[in-house]
N, C-alpha and C positions, 0 to 999 in steps of 0.2 A: 364899403370898405375899399379904399384906394390908397395904398402907401407907396405908389410909384413916384419916382423923382420927376418933377415937372421939367419939360423941355420947351416950354412956351405955352401959348394959348391953345387949349384943346390938343396938347401933345405931351407925351410922357416917355421917359427913357426905359428901355428894356435891356437887361443885362445880356451878356454874350451867350449864356447857356439857358436863357429863359424858356420855360415851357408854357404854352397857352393851350388850355384844354377847352375845346368848343363843344358845348352840349346843345344840340339842335332839338327843337320841339316841333310837333306837327303843325302848329299854327303859323310857322315861319319865323318865330322868335328864337332867341337863343341866350345862352349864358356863357361868358368868357371867364375862365378862372386862370389867373396868371401866377406862376411860381417863378422865383428868382433862378432856381436851378432844379432840375428833375431829381438830382441825387441828394439834395439837402432835405433833411427830414424836419421841415418847419411849415407852418401854416401858409396859405396863399398870400401873395402880396396884394392882390386886387381881385375883385369879382365885379364884372360889368355886364349889364343887360345889352343885348343887341346881336348883330351879325358881323363876323369877320369876313369882309368882302374881298380882301386881297392881301397877299404877303409878298412884298417886293424886297425881301432880305433872304440871304442864304439860310435854308432851313430843310428839315426833314419832316414829312407829314405822315402820320400813322392813322389809318381809318379805324374807328371804333364803332360798336353797334349803335350808339346814340350820338355820334358826332365824329370828332377827330382831334388829334393832338399835333400841335405845331412845335417842333423842337428847333429853336434858333441856333445858328452856328456863327453868328456875328452880333455885335451890338446893333440895336435898332431902336426905332421910335414907334410908339403906338399913337395913331392920329385919329381923332374923331372926325368923320366925314359928314355925319348927320346925327340926329338924336339917337339912332340905333344902328349906325353903320361905322365900322372900324377898319383901319388899314394899318399894316405893319410895313415900315420902310427902313432901309439901311441908311 
């Protein structure tokens, strides 16, 4: 499931208040669940397998028992760096 707007090859737009929930697992893999806004009560916009390796956009990060939540504070792009590596850039 990926309903994010495309911003080019292997790059997608993230809204100003997007929340990215990163679930980490013991084998080093992970699951990224992306919501357009943390306050909106609607299903996720995308779910992607892999690791979020860096966030180069203004954000707040909350640590959770099984991962963390990235709350964006500006519009950004999600970029695929490899099959299972992702970066968020402003």
